[in-house]
Every structure is written in C-alpha cells, then in structure tokens.
N, CA and C atoms as a LAMMPS dump frame, in Angstrom:
ITEM: TIMESTEP
0
ITEM: NUMBER OF ATOMS
585
ITEM: BOX BOUNDS ff ff ff
-5.0000000000000000e+02 5.0000000000000000e+02
-5.0000000000000000e+02 5.0000000000000000e+02
-5.0000000000000000e+02 5.0000000000000000e+02
ITEM: ATOMS id mol type element x y z
1 1 1 N -48.667 284.418 262.242
2 1 2 C -48.685 285.776 262.48
3 1 3 C -47.231 286.225 263.011
4 2 1 N -46.622 285.456 263.862
5 2 2 C -45.241 285.745 264.116
6 2 3 C -44.269 285.834 262.979
7 3 1 N -44.429 284.961 262.103
8 3 2 C -43.66 284.93 260.972
9 3 3 C -43.813 286.191 260.213
10 4 1 N -44.988 286.75 260.075
11 4 2 C -45.159 288.02 259.202
12 4 3 C -44.614 289.167 260.01
13 5 1 N -44.768 289.181 261.427
14 5 2 C -44.203 290.313 262.142
15 5 3 C -42.682 290.344 262.051
16 6 1 N -42.071 289.072 262.071
17 6 2 C -40.655 289.029 261.941
18 6 3 C -40.172 289.445 260.545
19 7 1 N -40.904 289.083 259.596
20 7 2 C -40.61 289.511 258.224
21 7 3 C -40.676 291.05 258.052
22 8 1 N -41.61 291.697 258.626
23 8 2 C -41.829 293.187 258.622
24 8 3 C -40.592 293.894 259.315
25 9 1 N -40.221 293.165 260.453
26 9 2 C -39.042 293.795 261.197
27 9 3 C -37.767 293.694 260.39
28 10 1 N -37.529 292.564 259.837
29 10 2 C -36.417 292.302 258.973
30 10 3 C -36.337 293.343 257.733
31 11 1 N -37.618 293.438 257.159
32 11 2 C -37.734 294.451 256.06
33 11 3 C -37.435 295.9 256.515
34 12 1 N -37.894 296.257 257.611
35 12 2 C -37.631 297.54 258.167
36 12 3 C -36.197 297.759 258.49
37 13 1 N -35.554 296.845 259.063
38 13 2 C -34.052 296.905 259.399
39 13 3 C -33.297 297.023 257.984
40 14 1 N -33.58 296.264 257.091
41 14 2 C -32.96 296.451 255.881
42 14 3 C -33.195 297.68 255.118
43 15 1 N -34.311 298.225 255.268
44 15 2 C -34.578 299.618 254.674
45 15 3 C -33.738 300.686 255.287
46 16 1 N -33.403 300.481 256.504
47 16 2 C -32.427 301.461 257.19
48 16 3 C -31.084 301.558 256.385
49 17 1 N -30.69 300.516 255.715
50 17 2 C -29.371 300.595 255.162
51 17 3 C -29.412 301.519 253.816
52 18 1 N -30.732 301.81 253.349
53 18 2 C -30.847 302.648 252.272
54 18 3 C -31.13 304.107 252.517
55 19 1 N -31.219 304.506 253.763
56 19 2 C -31.391 305.816 254.181
57 19 3 C -30.142 306.568 253.992
58 20 1 N -30.322 307.918 254.006
59 20 2 C -29.072 308.827 253.73
60 20 3 C -28.187 308.757 254.998
61 21 1 N -28.822 308.535 256.114
62 21 2 C -27.887 308.471 257.315
63 21 3 C -26.965 307.369 257.328
64 22 1 N -27.242 306.194 256.61
65 22 2 C -26.338 305.056 256.55
66 22 3 C -25.555 305.033 255.292
67 23 1 N -25.681 305.978 254.425
68 23 2 C -25.123 305.98 253.068
69 23 3 C -23.583 305.698 253.14
70 24 1 N -22.899 306.409 254.03
71 24 2 C -21.472 306.299 254.18
72 24 3 C -21.055 304.93 254.734
73 25 1 N -21.791 304.312 255.595
74 25 2 C -21.613 302.944 256.164
75 25 3 C -21.776 302.003 254.92
76 26 1 N -22.89 302.099 254.188
77 26 2 C -23.091 301.159 253.022
78 26 3 C -22.075 301.213 252.047
79 27 1 N -21.496 302.287 251.8
80 27 2 C -20.392 302.446 250.802
81 27 3 C -19.116 301.842 251.28
82 28 1 N -18.782 302.163 252.511
83 28 2 C -17.652 301.585 253.193
84 28 3 C -17.583 300.154 253.361
85 29 1 N -18.849 299.575 253.781
86 29 2 C -18.789 298.03 253.898
87 29 3 C -19.815 297.554 252.932
88 30 1 N -19.559 297.822 251.64
89 30 2 C -20.479 297.293 250.581
90 30 3 C -20.596 295.775 250.58
91 31 1 N -19.617 295.148 250.657
92 31 2 C -19.656 293.594 250.604
93 31 3 C -20.421 293.096 251.907
94 32 1 N -20.208 293.617 252.962
95 32 2 C -20.927 293.243 254.181
96 32 3 C -22.546 293.559 254.108
97 33 1 N -22.775 294.714 253.564
98 33 2 C -24.07 295.17 253.302
99 33 3 C -24.851 294.167 252.424
100 34 1 N -24.226 293.965 251.212
101 34 2 C -24.789 292.975 250.251
102 34 3 C -25.01 291.667 250.785
103 35 1 N -24.079 291.201 251.712
104 35 2 C -24.209 289.877 252.368
105 35 3 C -25.4 289.989 253.245
106 36 1 N -25.6 291.071 254.084
107 36 2 C -26.711 291.144 255.056
108 36 3 C -28.09 291.156 254.351
109 37 1 N -28.056 292.016 253.188
110 37 2 C -29.204 292.123 252.468
111 37 3 C -29.629 290.854 251.738
112 38 1 N -28.641 290.004 251.35
113 38 2 C -28.916 288.738 250.657
114 38 3 C -29.513 287.751 251.807
115 39 1 N -28.968 287.798 252.915
116 39 2 C -29.43 287.052 254.122
117 39 3 C -30.773 287.504 254.522
118 40 1 N -31.056 288.655 254.58
119 40 2 C -32.416 289.119 254.936
120 40 3 C -33.481 288.7 253.929
121 41 1 N -32.978 288.818 252.68
122 41 2 C -33.967 288.464 251.561
123 41 3 C -34.274 286.916 251.598
124 42 1 N -33.209 286.132 251.922
125 42 2 C -33.567 284.755 252.057
126 42 3 C -34.378 284.384 253.309
127 43 1 N -34.112 285.03 254.43
128 43 2 C -34.88 284.726 255.698
129 43 3 C -36.353 285.382 255.289
130 44 1 N -36.557 286.405 254.672
131 44 2 C -37.852 286.876 254.412
132 44 3 C -38.602 285.879 253.446
133 45 1 N -37.988 285.398 252.576
134 45 2 C -38.55 284.37 251.634
135 45 3 C -39.039 283.148 252.489
136 46 1 N -38.12 282.655 253.309
137 46 2 C -38.324 281.361 254.059
138 46 3 C -39.533 281.636 255.096
139 47 1 N -39.473 282.87 255.71
140 47 2 C -40.485 283.186 256.671
141 47 3 C -41.956 283.189 256.172
142 48 1 N -41.902 283.973 254.928
143 48 2 C -43.218 284.078 254.194
144 48 3 C -43.738 282.542 253.707
145 49 1 N -42.755 281.841 253.317
146 49 2 C -43.103 280.454 252.917
147 49 3 C -43.686 279.671 254.017
148 50 1 N -43.267 279.819 255.215
149 50 2 C -43.685 279.131 256.412
150 50 3 C -45.126 279.661 256.808
151 51 1 N -45.128 280.956 256.703
152 51 2 C -46.473 281.664 257.109
153 51 3 C -47.588 281.202 256.209
154 52 1 N -47.371 281.13 254.909
155 52 2 C -48.276 280.699 253.892
156 52 3 C -48.671 279.218 254.08
157 53 1 N -47.7 278.391 254.236
158 53 2 C -47.842 277.074 254.641
159 53 3 C -48.659 276.714 255.821
160 54 1 N -48.383 277.515 256.954
161 54 2 C -49.301 277.359 258.165
162 54 3 C -50.72 277.869 257.813
163 55 1 N -50.885 278.877 257.137
164 55 2 C -52.149 279.335 256.795
165 55 3 C -52.987 278.318 256.043
166 56 1 N -52.3 277.771 255.099
167 56 2 C -53.014 276.726 254.17
168 56 3 C -53.211 275.493 255.036
169 57 1 N -52.506 275.125 255.937
170 57 2 C -52.706 273.951 256.923
171 57 3 C -53.936 274.248 257.811
172 58 1 N -53.987 275.43 258.306
173 58 2 C -55.08 275.73 259.146
174 58 3 C -56.445 275.85 258.351
175 59 1 N -56.313 276.335 257.101
176 59 2 C -57.673 276.411 256.253
177 59 3 C -58.058 274.897 255.997
178 60 1 N -57.097 273.984 255.674
179 60 2 C -57.46 272.701 255.442
180 60 3 C -58.105 271.956 256.643
181 61 1 N -57.552 272.331 257.82
182 61 2 C -58.184 271.655 258.871
183 61 3 C -59.564 272.139 259.279
184 62 1 N -59.812 273.427 258.875
185 62 2 C -61.212 273.979 259.16
186 62 3 C -62.098 273.334 258.086
187 63 1 N -61.583 273.083 256.887
188 63 2 C -62.484 272.351 255.881
189 63 3 C -62.761 270.992 256.306
190 64 1 N -61.826 270.226 256.853
191 64 2 C -61.849 268.91 257.287
192 64 3 C -62.924 268.816 258.445
193 65 1 N -62.812 269.901 259.382
194 65 2 C -63.768 270.008 260.514
195 65 3 C -65.253 270.208 260.108
196 66 1 N -65.328 270.991 258.954
197 66 2 C -66.724 271.219 258.478
198 66 3 C -67.241 270.015 257.971
199 67 1 N -66.439 269.191 257.28
200 67 2 C -66.908 267.887 256.72
201 67 3 C -67.417 267.012 257.887
202 68 1 N -66.618 266.938 258.921
203 68 2 C -66.953 266.04 260.108
204 68 3 C -68.242 266.643 260.759
205 69 1 N -68.363 267.929 260.889
206 69 2 C -69.587 268.552 261.434
207 69 3 C -70.871 268.057 260.437
208 70 1 N -70.642 268.2 259.133
209 70 2 C -71.743 267.616 258.189
210 70 3 C -72.213 266.187 258.58
211 71 1 N -71.162 265.395 258.761
212 71 2 C -71.362 264.008 259.026
213 71 3 C -71.996 263.98 260.303
214 72 1 N -71.636 264.646 261.173
215 72 2 C -72.323 264.636 262.662
216 72 3 C -73.757 265.067 262.612
217 73 1 N -74.116 266.061 261.749
218 73 2 C -75.449 266.561 261.531
219 73 3 C -76.305 265.411 260.916
220 74 1 N -75.711 264.703 259.986
221 74 2 C -76.363 263.633 259.28
222 74 3 C -76.737 262.48 260.422
223 75 1 N -75.921 262.169 261.104
224 75 2 C -76.048 261.071 262.21
225 75 3 C -77.095 261.603 263.182
226 76 1 N -76.971 262.777 263.608
227 76 2 C -78.024 263.256 264.636
228 76 3 C -79.365 263.335 264.001
229 77 1 N -79.358 263.705 262.831
230 77 2 C -80.808 263.815 262.066
231 77 3 C -81.41 262.472 262.039
232 78 1 N -80.585 261.432 261.595
233 78 2 C -81.154 260.092 261.51
234 78 3 C -81.558 259.52 262.94
235 79 1 N -80.657 259.723 263.982
236 79 2 C -81.033 259.201 265.311
237 79 3 C -82.258 260.003 265.844
238 80 1 N -82.226 261.2 265.55
239 80 2 C -83.482 262.041 266.073
240 80 3 C -84.761 261.569 265.312
241 81 1 N -84.691 261.361 264.052
242 81 2 C -85.833 260.92 263.3
243 81 3 C -86.387 259.55 263.873
244 82 1 N -85.394 258.689 264.036
245 82 2 C -85.854 257.29 264.565
246 82 3 C -86.485 257.475 265.95
247 83 1 N -85.857 258.191 266.687
248 83 2 C -86.257 258.373 268.245
249 83 3 C -87.538 259.06 268.249
250 84 1 N -87.929 259.948 267.45
251 84 2 C -89.166 260.735 267.369
252 84 3 C -90.233 259.647 267.022
253 85 1 N -89.991 258.916 265.947
254 85 2 C -90.941 257.961 265.443
255 85 3 C -91.107 256.918 266.602
256 86 1 N -90.173 256.496 267.183
257 86 2 C -90.283 255.443 268.26
258 86 3 C -91.183 256.023 269.347
259 87 1 N -90.909 257.318 269.758
260 87 2 C -91.784 257.898 270.849
261 87 3 C -93.146 258.101 270.437
262 88 1 N -93.371 258.551 269.167
263 88 2 C -94.762 258.704 268.674
264 88 3 C -95.514 257.307 268.685
265 89 1 N -94.708 256.212 268.268
266 89 2 C -95.376 254.884 268.309
267 89 3 C -95.815 254.59 269.735
268 90 1 N -94.95 254.836 270.6
269 90 2 C -95.299 254.531 272.039
270 90 3 C -96.483 255.422 272.605
271 91 1 N -96.495 256.71 272.099
272 91 2 C -97.683 257.53 272.516
273 91 3 C -99.004 257.033 271.935
274 92 1 N -98.934 256.674 270.733
275 92 2 C -100.218 256.145 270.036
276 92 3 C -100.669 254.77 270.63
277 93 1 N -99.811 254.04 271.177
278 93 2 C -100.233 252.748 271.771
279 93 3 C -99.86 252.526 273.225
280 94 1 N -100.015 253.434 274.031
281 94 2 C -99.668 253.498 275.51
282 94 3 C -100.228 252.295 276.143
283 95 1 N -101.566 252.104 275.918
284 95 2 C -102.148 250.981 276.672
285 95 3 C -101.605 249.668 276.227
286 96 1 N -101.134 249.493 274.953
287 96 2 C -100.716 248.192 274.526
288 96 3 C -99.16 247.931 275.077
289 97 1 N -98.372 249.031 275.039
290 97 2 C -97.1 248.935 275.511
291 97 3 C -96.916 248.926 277.052
292 98 1 N -97.751 249.63 277.651
293 98 2 C -97.71 249.613 279.084
294 98 3 C -96.73 250.673 279.617
295 99 1 N -95.84 250.312 280.621
296 99 2 C -94.857 251.077 281.311
297 99 3 C -93.916 251.757 280.376
298 100 1 N -93.83 253.106 280.348
299 100 2 C -92.858 253.846 279.612
300 100 3 C -91.396 253.358 279.811
301 101 1 N -91.038 253.272 280.979
302 101 2 C -89.623 252.939 281.184
303 101 3 C -89.207 251.419 280.744
304 102 1 N -90.206 250.568 280.804
305 102 2 C -89.968 249.242 280.46
306 102 3 C -89.984 249.237 278.921
307 103 1 N -90.818 249.953 278.37
308 103 2 C -90.906 249.98 276.911
309 103 3 C -89.338 250.508 276.301
310 104 1 N -89.105 251.654 276.897
311 104 2 C -87.839 252.245 276.364
312 104 3 C -86.492 251.526 276.813
313 105 1 N -86.746 250.629 277.848
314 105 2 C -85.49 249.863 278.241
315 105 3 C -85.382 248.698 277.193
316 106 1 N -86.512 248.167 276.756
317 106 2 C -86.495 247.104 275.69
318 106 3 C -86.211 247.664 274.335
319 107 1 N -86.594 249 274.066
320 107 2 C -86.472 249.647 272.811
321 107 3 C -85.778 250.914 272.935
322 108 1 N -84.469 250.967 273.358
323 108 2 C -83.804 252.256 273.623
324 108 3 C -83.795 253.154 272.397
325 109 1 N -83.801 254.467 272.678
326 109 2 C -83.742 255.429 271.737
327 109 3 C -82.289 255.29 271.111
328 110 1 N -82.098 255.783 269.925
329 110 2 C -80.865 255.589 269.141
330 110 3 C -79.847 256.702 269.743
331 111 1 N -78.88 256.214 270.353
332 111 2 C -77.662 257.206 270.805
333 111 3 C -76.642 257.457 269.625
334 112 1 N -76.426 258.627 269.239
335 112 2 C -75.536 258.986 268.2
336 112 3 C -74.041 258.73 268.599
337 113 1 N -73.555 257.529 268.579
338 113 2 C -72.268 257.061 268.977
339 113 3 C -71.214 257.848 268.266
340 114 1 N -71.477 258.314 266.982
341 114 2 C -70.564 259.018 266.192
342 114 3 C -70.094 260.286 266.873
343 115 1 N -70.956 260.915 267.642
344 115 2 C -70.533 262.072 268.312
345 115 3 C -69.531 261.892 269.438
346 116 1 N -69.535 260.747 270.078
347 116 2 C -68.488 260.384 270.947
348 116 3 C -67.1 260.324 270.365
349 117 1 N -67.195 259.615 269.214
350 117 2 C -65.945 259.256 268.507
351 117 3 C -65.396 260.635 267.882
352 118 1 N -66.407 261.463 267.393
353 118 2 C -65.998 262.681 266.687
354 118 3 C -65.255 263.572 267.853
355 119 1 N -65.876 263.751 268.978
356 119 2 C -65.204 264.521 269.946
357 119 3 C -63.916 264.044 270.61
358 120 1 N -63.496 262.86 270.359
359 120 2 C -62.146 262.341 270.727
360 120 3 C -61.153 262.674 269.648
361 121 1 N -61.633 262.969 268.491
362 121 2 C -60.595 263.396 267.398
363 121 3 C -59.806 264.644 267.78
364 122 1 N -58.59 264.623 267.431
365 122 2 C -57.741 265.791 267.743
366 122 3 C -58.137 266.993 266.857
367 123 1 N -58.481 266.74 265.63
368 123 2 C -58.981 267.823 264.649
369 123 3 C -60.146 268.454 265.33
370 124 1 N -61.073 267.819 265.923
371 124 2 C -62.305 268.422 266.531
372 124 3 C -61.956 269.117 267.832
373 125 1 N -61.268 268.421 268.71
374 125 2 C -61.029 269.122 269.955
375 125 3 C -60.069 270.337 269.867
376 126 1 N -59.284 270.267 268.819
377 126 2 C -58.384 271.55 268.643
378 126 3 C -59.062 272.633 267.983
379 127 1 N -59.986 272.495 267.203
380 127 2 C -60.562 273.5 266.376
381 127 3 C -62.072 273.924 266.569
382 128 1 N -62.785 273.031 267.36
383 128 2 C -64.127 273.301 267.769
384 128 3 C -64.125 274.522 268.837
385 129 1 N -65.094 275.302 268.753
386 129 2 C -65.208 276.48 269.733
387 129 3 C -65.324 275.938 271.094
388 130 1 N -64.865 276.663 272.053
389 130 2 C -65.026 276.293 273.535
390 130 3 C -66.447 276.015 273.807
391 131 1 N -67.471 276.91 273.466
392 131 2 C -68.837 276.916 273.703
393 131 3 C -69.415 275.589 273.091
394 132 1 N -69.154 275.337 271.852
395 132 2 C -69.611 274.21 271.156
396 132 3 C -69.193 272.934 271.747
397 133 1 N -67.98 272.818 271.997
398 133 2 C -67.368 271.655 272.689
399 133 3 C -68.001 271.294 274.152
400 134 1 N -68.169 272.318 274.937
401 134 2 C -68.643 272.107 276.19
402 134 3 C -70.22 271.748 276.082
403 135 1 N -71.015 272.446 275.197
404 135 2 C -72.426 272.165 275.059
405 135 3 C -72.665 270.722 274.572
406 136 1 N -71.849 270.219 273.563
407 136 2 C -71.956 268.982 273.066
408 136 3 C -71.734 267.883 274.2
409 137 1 N -70.625 268.082 274.779
410 137 2 C -70.268 267.217 275.931
411 137 3 C -71.354 267.125 276.875
412 138 1 N -71.89 268.327 277.311
413 138 2 C -72.888 268.338 278.384
414 138 3 C -74.164 267.604 277.934
415 139 1 N -74.406 267.834 276.659
416 139 2 C -75.811 267.221 276.169
417 139 3 C -75.631 265.712 275.813
418 140 1 N -74.375 265.259 275.537
419 140 2 C -74.088 263.863 275.349
420 140 3 C -74.363 263.154 276.595
421 141 1 N -74.007 263.761 277.691
422 141 2 C -74.206 263.022 278.935
423 141 3 C -75.727 262.905 279.208
424 142 1 N -76.345 263.904 278.958
425 142 2 C -77.881 264.038 279.084
426 142 3 C -78.564 262.825 278.186
427 143 1 N -78.036 262.716 276.969
428 143 2 C -78.459 261.682 276.082
429 143 3 C -78.404 260.267 276.692
430 144 1 N -77.048 260.183 277.16
431 144 2 C -76.721 258.795 277.809
432 144 3 C -77.695 258.433 278.936
433 145 1 N -77.929 259.353 279.759
434 145 2 C -78.8 259.11 280.947
435 145 3 C -80.299 258.959 280.658
436 146 1 N -80.686 259.638 279.532
437 146 2 C -82.156 259.705 279.395
438 146 3 C -82.658 258.718 278.226
439 147 1 N -81.755 257.994 277.598
440 147 2 C -82.217 257.202 276.44
441 147 3 C -83.21 256.03 276.807
442 148 1 N -83.152 255.591 277.984
443 148 2 C -83.974 254.434 278.398
444 148 3 C -85.104 254.932 279.35
445 149 1 N -84.94 256.1 279.898
446 149 2 C -86.046 256.556 280.937
447 149 3 C -86.748 257.793 280.641
448 150 1 N -86.229 258.599 279.85
449 150 2 C -86.916 259.866 279.625
450 150 3 C -86.802 260.357 278.188
451 151 1 N -87.647 259.789 277.302
452 151 2 C -87.515 260.105 275.945
453 151 3 C -87.591 261.463 275.548
454 152 1 N -88.561 262.314 276.334
455 152 2 C -88.725 263.66 275.996
456 152 3 C -87.519 264.442 276.143
457 153 1 N -86.786 264.116 277.196
458 153 2 C -85.448 264.885 277.493
459 153 3 C -84.415 264.447 276.327
460 154 1 N -84.527 263.154 275.981
461 154 2 C -83.528 262.735 274.954
462 154 3 C -83.751 263.518 273.698
463 155 1 N -85.033 263.524 273.279
464 155 2 C -85.43 264.271 271.94
465 155 3 C -85.044 265.581 271.986
466 156 1 N -85.322 266.293 273.165
467 156 2 C -85.007 267.751 273.265
468 156 3 C -83.536 267.974 273.251
469 157 1 N -82.759 267.096 273.842
470 157 2 C -81.226 267.267 273.742
471 157 3 C -80.808 267.034 272.375
472 158 1 N -81.437 266.103 271.686
473 158 2 C -80.942 265.851 270.414
474 158 3 C -81.268 266.996 269.419
475 159 1 N -82.408 267.637 269.599
476 159 2 C -82.691 268.745 268.792
477 159 3 C -81.743 269.974 269.051
478 160 1 N -81.378 270.036 270.368
479 160 2 C -80.386 271.068 270.813
480 160 3 C -79.021 270.824 270.227
481 161 1 N -78.742 269.523 270.223
482 161 2 C -77.245 269.1 269.689
483 161 3 C -77.316 269.34 268.191
484 162 1 N -78.423 269.061 267.512
485 162 2 C -78.546 269.387 266.02
486 162 3 C -78.241 270.951 265.842
487 163 1 N -78.94 271.733 266.52
488 163 2 C -78.74 273.142 266.327
489 163 3 C -77.317 273.651 266.711
490 164 1 N -76.698 273.069 267.701
491 164 2 C -75.416 273.501 268.067
492 164 3 C -74.266 272.955 266.86
493 165 1 N -74.688 271.933 266.258
494 165 2 C -73.798 271.43 265.251
495 165 3 C -73.864 272.386 264.017
496 166 1 N -75.144 272.823 263.691
497 166 2 C -75.431 273.744 262.545
498 166 3 C -74.626 275.102 262.844
499 167 1 N -74.925 275.593 264.094
500 167 2 C -74.322 276.907 264.409
501 167 3 C -72.804 276.741 264.427
502 168 1 N -72.2 275.621 264.871
503 168 2 C -70.831 275.39 264.789
504 168 3 C -70.175 275.339 263.397
505 169 1 N -71.04 274.634 262.615
506 169 2 C -70.481 274.637 261.161
507 169 3 C -70.576 275.99 260.549
508 170 1 N -71.555 276.743 260.674
509 170 2 C -71.744 278.048 260.286
510 170 3 C -70.644 279.114 260.733
511 171 1 N -70.287 278.841 261.966
512 171 2 C -69.236 279.675 262.686
513 171 3 C -67.874 279.257 262.108
514 172 1 N -67.687 278.053 261.878
515 172 2 C -66.358 277.628 261.302
516 172 3 C -66.206 278.072 259.814
517 173 1 N -67.447 278.131 259.136
518 173 2 C -67.355 278.495 257.791
519 173 3 C -67.317 279.971 257.663
520 174 1 N -67.341 280.76 258.737
521 174 2 C -67.352 282.294 258.877
522 174 3 C -68.556 282.789 258.309
523 175 1 N -69.702 282.114 258.392
524 175 2 C -70.997 282.563 258.129
525 175 3 C -71.519 283.331 259.279
526 176 1 N -71.054 283.131 260.467
527 176 2 C -71.516 283.618 261.714
528 176 3 C -70.332 284.28 262.601
529 177 1 N -70.454 285.476 263.122
530 177 2 C -69.506 286.062 264.037
531 177 3 C -69.552 285.337 265.311
532 178 1 N -68.682 285.596 266.151
533 178 2 C -68.744 284.995 267.587
534 178 3 C -69.803 285.504 268.292
535 179 1 N -70.131 286.763 268.226
536 179 2 C -71.337 287.296 268.869
537 179 3 C -72.669 286.8 268.398
538 180 1 N -72.822 286.633 267.127
539 180 2 C -74.029 285.821 266.653
540 180 3 C -74.169 284.436 266.983
541 181 1 N -72.995 283.838 266.98
542 181 2 C -73.022 282.435 267.386
543 181 3 C -73.386 282.285 268.867
544 182 1 N -72.826 283.136 269.789
545 182 2 C -73.118 282.971 271.235
546 182 3 C -74.642 283.491 271.428
547 183 1 N -75.063 284.421 270.726
548 183 2 C -76.495 284.888 270.903
549 183 3 C -77.361 283.714 270.427
550 184 1 N -77.268 283.151 269.331
551 184 2 C -78.212 282.111 268.839
552 184 3 C -78.059 280.826 269.802
553 185 1 N -76.889 280.605 270.212
554 185 2 C -76.726 279.36 271.247
555 185 3 C -77.572 279.628 272.477
556 186 1 N -77.491 280.939 272.94
557 186 2 C -78.175 281.318 274.224
558 186 3 C -79.707 281.206 273.962
559 187 1 N -80.178 281.682 272.769
560 187 2 C -81.654 281.514 272.386
561 187 3 C -81.996 280.059 272.417
562 188 1 N -81.252 279.234 271.78
563 188 2 C -81.609 277.77 271.74
564 188 3 C -81.578 277.103 273.123
565 189 1 N -80.673 277.62 273.961
566 189 2 C -80.573 276.994 275.302
567 189 3 C -81.795 277.515 276.185
568 190 1 N -82.234 278.797 275.931
569 190 2 C -83.406 279.256 276.704
570 190 3 C -84.611 278.492 276.24
571 191 1 N -84.848 278.288 274.841
572 191 2 C -85.993 277.429 274.34
573 191 3 C -85.876 275.984 274.951
574 192 1 N -84.716 275.427 275.04
575 192 2 C -84.744 274.087 275.71
576 192 3 C -85.011 274.055 277.288
577 193 1 N -84.649 275.152 277.866
578 193 2 C -85.029 275.211 279.294
579 193 3 C -86.481 275.49 279.514
580 194 1 N -87.155 276.103 278.519
581 194 2 C -88.446 276.434 278.528
582 194 3 C -89.307 275.296 278.253
583 195 1 N -88.76 274.254 277.806
584 195 2 C -89.661 273.081 277.318
585 195 3 C -89.996 272.217 278.629
C-alpha cells in the first residue's frame, strides 16, 4: 500500500510540470525536467513492480495457509471419528471395561499432534486471525488435559476446533467477513458452553 501511495505522489508531482503555471520553468530547464520525468517514470515502474510482487506473495501465503487448514481439518476429522468410536465402545460396554479413567488411561483418545506442529509454523502464526489462533491454542490445552480423564470434554473441544478450522478457512478464502466470522465463532462457543 505504501508503494502505491508513493507512486501516486510521484505522479502528482510530475503532473505539476505540465501545468501552465510551470510552463516557463519547463521550457527554461528542459533537460533537467526530462531527466526528472525519466527518473520519476523509472521510480514509478519499480514501485509498482514491488507492490505487485508483494501482493502476489501475500496471495500465495494465503493459498498455502488454506492448504494447511484443509490438512488440519482432515486430521481433526480422523482424530474426532476415532475418539467418538472409542467413547461409544466404552459406553456400550461400561460393565466390561469398568472405571472410565482407567479405560481411557489405557486407551487414550487421539490427540491431533498435527495442530501443535501447524501452530508453530511461521506461515500460520503470521496469517491466522487473532481469534482463530487464540481459540485453537486454548482448546488444544483442553485436549491435552482431557484426553485420558474426560472424553466428553475432549470430543466437545475437538468438534469446536473443527468448526474453528472451517471458519478460519472460509475467512481466509474471503467467503466470510470479519463480522460473520466473529458471530459464527461466538455461536459455536455458546453451544460448547451449553453442553
């Protein structure tokens, strides 16, 4: 953005040389004016090239982030599916398996380790929304603490993380505005608190 503003300022300054007010000056110092206009044209070209390059780099980073979010969704989906099945198996055979904490200590729910690795990547920490980053970190802590002792909380947090990843991907893809993103995130959080 700075490069575009600087380019517009240089173009405005060079346009002044073509006004009637500076006509005598441009005729008197014709060589200097030509040199200045050539210099300005070169600077404008360089600044526009830099602005376009930066824009392309930012778009590529967002595309890469969306790919990482897709992968994270898949990992969470698999972990969630396995965890739900394990919890259902325990619920169906409570008498056989006995103590819930002992069962889940022997058979821990699947923690999505990929999310920890994902959040340490520079690409993710730099481009993820503040809300998404803080919610993911908060719920990863809940997952760590509940995987062996509280499967219901673990599964609820996994469902919430899945929704946050979907919202973040839609937000990064410009399918959601900031307001829509925050509203949907608040709705999911209220549902989680109500469980």
